[in-house]
C-alpha positions in Angstrom: 146.5 69.5 146.7 148.7 69.3 149.8 147.6 72.5 151.5 146.4 76.0 151.0 149.8 77.3 152.1 151.5 75.5 149.3 149.0 76.8 146.8 149.6 80.3 147.9 153.3 79.8 147.8 153.1 78.4 144.2 151.0 81.4 143.1 153.6 83.8 144.7 156.6 82.0 143.1 155.1 81.6 139.6 153.9 85.1 139.2 157.0 86.5 141.0 159.2 84.7 138.5 157.2 86.0 135.6 157.6 89.6 136.9 161.3 89.0 137.4 161.6 87.7 133.8 160.0 90.9 132.5 162.4 93.0 134.6 165.3 91.1 133.1 163.9 91.6 129.6 163.7 95.4 130.3 167.3 95.5 131.5 168.6 93.6 128.5 166.6 95.6 126.1 166.9 99.3 127.2 166.4 100.6 123.7 163.0 99.0 123.3 159.6 100.4 124.4 158.7 99.1 127.8 154.9 99.8 127.7 154.1 96.2 126.7 156.4 94.9 129.4 154.7 97.1 132.0 151.3 95.8 130.9 152.5 92.2 131.5 153.6 93.1 135.0 150.3 94.8 135.7 148.5 91.7 134.4 150.6 89.4 136.6 149.8 91.5 139.6 146.1 91.4 138.8 146.3 87.7 138.3 148.0 87.3 141.7 145.3 89.4 143.4 142.4 87.4 141.7 143.9 84.0 142.5 144.7 84.8 146.2 141.1 86.2 146.5 139.8 82.8 145.2 142.0 80.9 147.5 140.7 82.9 150.5 137.1 82.4 149.6 135.2 80.9 152.5 131.9 80.0 150.8 133.2 76.9 148.8 131.3 73.7 148.7 133.9 71.3 147.4 137.3 72.6 148.5 139.4 70.0 146.8 137.8 70.7 143.4 138.0 74.5 144.0 141.7 74.4 144.8 142.5 72.1 141.8 140.6 74.6 139.6 142.7 77.5 141.0 145.9 75.5 140.4 144.9 74.9 136.8 144.0 78.5 136.3 147.4 79.5 137.6 149.1 77.2 135.1 147.0 78.5 132.2 147.3 82.2 133.0 151.0 81.7 133.8 151.6 80.1 130.4 149.8 83.0 128.7 152.0 85.5 130.5 155.1 83.6 129.5 154.0 83.5 125.9 153.6 87.3 126.0 157.1 87.7 127.4 158.5 85.5 124.7 156.7 87.7 122.1 158.4 90.8 123.3 
């Protein structure tokens, strides 16, 4: 992990791109129900808040291990959100 700043930027970009993909789906499918899409957006926002809170935690013993775990969680949760978008 290069820095906390880069991790925060990655979290922002990944989840921002997921939200953008949902908005694009909504625009290209105006006749479909958007409740599932809105739920994905809400989940992405909650994921962002949770991950940023973990990054900003001060009471961490092993910072390198902690940040690697956050990065892995970002990848896992991001993939799940993308799978949900693809299932729409």
